[in-house]
C-alpha positions in Angstrom: 0.0 0.0 0.0 1.5 3.4 -0.9 2.2 5.9 1.7 -0.3 8.8 1.8 0.8 12.1 3.3 0.6 15.8 3.1 3.9 17.6 3.0 4.9 21.1 4.0 8.0 23.0 3.0 9.5 25.7 5.1 12.6 27.9 5.1 13.0 27.5 8.9 15.7 25.1 10.1 13.7 24.2 13.2 10.0 24.6 12.4 8.8 23.3 15.8 10.9 26.0 17.6 9.4 28.6 15.3 5.9 27.4 16.0 6.6 27.4 19.7 8.0 31.0 19.6 4.9 32.1 17.7 2.7 30.4 20.2 4.4 32.2 23.1 4.1 35.5 21.3 0.4 35.0 20.7 -0.3 33.3 24.0 -1.8 30.3 22.1 -0.9 26.6 21.9 -0.5 25.3 18.4 1.3 22.0 19.1 0.1 19.3 21.5 1.7 16.1 22.7 -0.4 13.1 23.4 0.9 10.2 25.4 -1.1 7.0 25.2 -0.7 4.3 27.8 0.9 1.2 26.5 -2.0 -0.8 28.0 -4.3 0.7 25.2 -1.9 -0.2 22.4 -4.0 -2.9 20.8 -7.2 -0.8 20.9 -5.3 2.2 19.3 -3.8 -0.1 16.6 -7.3 -1.5 15.9 -8.8 2.0 15.6 -6.0 3.2 13.3 -6.5 0.1 11.1 -10.2 0.9 11.0 -9.3 4.4 9.6 -7.1 2.8 7.0 -3.8 3.6 8.8 -1.4 0.7 9.2 2.3 0.0 9.1 1.9 -0.9 5.4 0.4 2.6 4.6 3.0 4.4 6.8 6.1 2.4 5.6 5.7 1.3 1.9 7.6 -1.8 1.0 8.1 -5.3 2.4 9.0 -4.1 5.9 5.7 -2.2 6.3 3.7 -5.1 4.9 5.4 -7.5 7.4 4.7 -5.1 10.3 1.1 -4.8 9.3 0.7 -8.6 9.1 2.4 -9.1 12.4 0.0 -6.6 14.0 -3.0 -8.3 12.4 -2.2 -11.9 13.0 0.5 -12.3 15.7 -0.4 -10.0 18.7 
């Protein structure tokens, strides 16, 4: 399965630092970090698969397909 993505180009060396600086200036939060407990891993993988997101769509080629099959059949 081919990788599907949206790309953005920027002239900034560190785009995350730029976004953080802009957020501080505007007193807004543009980036968020979400940490998911490992105990919910299987549920998250199932939901991502339901949305069409799997290792084979993220990593095109034989490695991604093998990871996707491992997740599907050998958990």
